[in-house]
N, C-alpha and C positions, 0 to 999 in steps of 0.2 A: 070580614078578618078586621079585628085590631089592629094597628100599630102603633106600639110604644114607643116615644123617645124619649131620652132625660137632654132636658138641657141646660147649663151653667148660665147661672143670671148677672155674669161680669159682663159679658159680650155687647155693646150697645148696638151694634150689627143683627146679630142675631135677636135679640130683643123688639129690633124697630120690625124684623122681619117676621114674629112672631104677631104682634098686632095686627100686621100688613094680613097677613095666612088668616085669620082668627076671622077680621071681616069678611073677606073673600070667599069664608066657609071652605076653608083647605083644611083646619085646625075643629075639630067636633068638639073637645073637651080640652078643660086643664085642670091637673091634677097637684097637690102639693107633695111634695118627695120625701122620706125620712132624711134622707144624705142633706145637710144643711146647703143650703145656696143653690138647689138644684130644685126641678120641675118636671114633673111628666108630660109631654104633648101626647094624644091620642086622636090619630086620626083612621078611618073606619072606610074612609072613601079612595078610588083607586088614584093611583098617581103618588107622585113623591108630595110631600111636603115642600114648602118654599124654604121653610127658616132652616132646611137641613142642607141645600146647595151648596154650600161653602160659603167665602166672601164671594163681593160683585165680582168684583176681574177673574174670579173661574168661572162662572155664572157667563161672564162674556165669552170666556172661550169655548165654553159646553155651547153656546148660541151661536160661534161663530159661523156655521156655515148656511145658515138660513138668511143670514145676510146679507143686500144687494149687493153691490160692486161703491156705491157712496158709503155704504156704511160699513164695509169694512176696513175701508179709508179712514172711516172714524175710528172703528174698533182696535186698528193698528196703533194709534195713535195715544189713544187712552193707554193701552197695554204696556207703552213702551215709556210713557210720561203721567203718571198718573199723579203724581203730586202736583203737577205744570198745571193741568186740566182745573184741577180745584179754584185756580184764580182766574182763569179767563171766564169771560162771557159766551155766550151760546156762535155768535160771529167773530169771535178770536179762534175759536176751536173750529171754525168754518172755515176759518181763510187757512187757517195751517195744513189744514188738511187735501186744502181745496176739492173743497163741495158746497152747495148752498147751504143757508139755515135750515131751507127741511131737510134735507139730509141727516140734521143732525139731528132735527126732531123727529122725524119716520125712527131713524136710529131708538129714541127713546122706546118711542110707542111699542117699536118691535122687544124689544126691553120689558113690558109692561109697566110702564112707567108713566105718569100724569105727563110728564115735561121735562126740559132742561134741570131746570132748580131740583126737583126727586133725585136725578140722574145724582146729580153734584152733593147733595146729601148723603145718598146712598154709597158714596164712591171714597166719599170719607169717614164713612164709618166703618165703611169695608179697610180702611189702611190701618186704624186703630182699632186695639185690644180692649179699649176701657182703664187698661191701668195704672198707666200714664200723665190722660188728661189731655196730652200733645193733641192738636187739632179740634180740639174744644172750647181751649182755651188761650186768649192773647200770646203774640210772641212765644209761642214753642214751651210755654209753660208747663212744667210736670209736677204732678201729684209730689211727686219727692223734693221738691226742690226747697230751700232751707226759706225763711223770710229774707234775708239778705237778696236771698236770689231772686226771689221773686220780684220782691223792691226795682232792682235793678232791670230785669227784664222788662216789667211792664215799664216804666221810666223810658228805654231805648226801643221800643215799641214804639211810644206816642212822641218823639225823640223823632224817630224815623222817618215818622207820617208826614209829617211838620215837614221836616227836610226835603221829600219827596215828592211832595206836593208845590213847595217852593222851587223845585228844578224843574215842575212838569209847567210852569207857568208862562203863558206868551202875552208879552205887553201889549201885542198888535190886538189878538184874542181880547185881552183884559180893556182897553181903550173902548175896543167896539161894544165890552158891556156898558159901562160906565153912561156912555152916549146912549144907548138902546132906555139905559134905566131914565138917565134927564129928559129923552123926547117923548117919551112913554104918558099919554095920558090915565093909565091906569099900570099899576104894577101887582101881577097876581102870582103869592108865591105858592106852590103844591110841591107834596109828595104823601108818600104812604107808611103805614107803621112807625120805625125809628126815623125816618126820611122826612117824614110830616113835624116833627120832634124841632128837626132843624129847618122846615120850613115856619114853624112856628117863632123858631130864633130870630131867623132875619127877617120877619115881620115884625115883631116886636122890636128889633133895633130899627130897620126904618121907617118906620112910623112915628119915631123921634124927632125925624128931619124933613118928615114928608107925608102931606094927608092922603097922597094917591096909593096908599097902601092895600092891600087886601089877602088874605088867607081864611078859608073857611077847611074843617076839620075833613067834614064826612065826606067820602069819595062819591058819593052819589051826585053832592051836591057841587064838589069839585068838577066833577063831569058837565052838571047845568050851567055852571060859571065858565068853562072853561067853549061851551058852546056857545056864548052869549058874546065873547070878547070881539072886537073889530081892529082894523088896524089902526094903526098908530099905538096899540095898547102890547106890552109885555106879559109872556106867562114866564116866571121860575120857576124850573120844574129840578128838584131832586130828586136824586134814585142811585143809590150805590152800584147796583148790578146793571141799570140800565133797562131790566126786564120784568119789570112787572107791570103786568095786565093794567092795572087800574089808574098807573103812572102813564103808563104810553096810548091810552085811550085818552087821558086828560091833554097830551100833546097833542094827536092827530086830530080834536076836537079844535084844539085851540089855532092848530096849525091851520086849519080848515077855513075859519072862521076869519082869518086873516089876520091873528098876533105874532109878534115875534118871539121865539123860542129860545131862550137861554137855559142850557145844562147843566145841570153841577153832578158830575157821574166818575167812576173807576173807569170806565175804559173808553177809550178811544171810536169805537165802532159797536154800537149796539142796537136793537132795535129803538130802544128811544132815541140815540144821536142821529137814527136816520130823519126826525121831523127838527132838528136843534139848526138854530141860527148861527148861533154861537156855543162851545162847549170850552166846561171850563174841568180839569182833572185834578180831583183827590188822589193821594199818593199813599193807599194806606188798604193791603192786603187782608181779606176779609173771608174765611173760612165760612162752606155752607151750613158749619153746627157753631158760628161766631158771629149771625147774625145781630146788627145792633151794637157790633163793637166798639168802644171809647175810640179808638184809635182811628177810624174810620168818619166818627160823629168828628171829632177833632180836627181831622184835617179839612172837612166841609166848615166847620166855622172857622175856620182860619181863611177862609175862602169869603164867607161872608164878614170877615171882620176887615180883609182888606177891600171889597168892594164897598162899606160903611162908610172906609177908614178916607180913602180916594175921593167916593161923592161927596162927603162933607167938606172934602179939602179943597175940591175943584168948584163948588157951588159955595164956597165958605159963609157969605155974608147970607143967603135966604136958609141955610140950612141950621146957622146957629140963629137965627131970628125966632125959626119954629122949633130947636128946641129950648129955646126958652119957653117958649111958649105950653111946650109939653112938660118938663120939669115943671113949673110951676102951677101945673093942673093937677098934679098929684100931690105938692109941698105936702098939705093938709092933711095926708094920710098919712103922715110918717111922726112919731115922736119926734 
């Protein structure tokens, strides 16, 4: 017997679940409705269509009885502090719940999710109705904001990211970073996705004053480069979340090879920082639907600028000489 549901095309959570349900075979076909902005979902299979289960928090409550004791601790915290969880790493959430990272991951699997990042995306989608745009745009920007309000919010978001990054600086850690870079026989910059762009920017700056700088874009080549690193070399790894699989694999390989690891990330504790010798923290909150946000990138670029400037200042004679050579090498390419 066919079950027909009507779905309004304005809620991003329902739209996402529609795609997931269709891929999993929980939805047979989708037909247009005569009512504007609505579609009909036809399901002939037994059981309930996933997209009709309400928002994600409601689904957690519905599944609560089948959780283990540790998973219930995770569920309790999420239900009480859903918005705070959006900006927490898997390690942060595990710590406040007094459970292990694996318990959080098992919770995600129990909810039929691939992992923690998909969990945060689902949670974010369920917290916003799609009408205001909040949670998907930086700085709590609403679709109803005037242009003046928009510009002020964007400015405040970026300025606050810089201020928070500045407040998180630790002079001792920063000096260790400069020492590592100076003593290294080779410096390799790594990142994936938006963090790859940051890594390329760092390599571009340091290549002007140091010939021992390297950066490769392909994730497979990054893994190969990391595995061939040696003691006395440094891997500088950029990752906002500290939970990207490819980045963690690079850190693990470089660490195993004997290289020193410098991490530029948002969270003190994450799967990535477990391999870090020194960690520099960037101070921008980025929600699951704000991947590659400018404020997060600006905070990382601020740290790159600090590293570059302090390195240049501390080893001025060598850096100045190299800078003259690299500047002269491209001068004929400009009008």
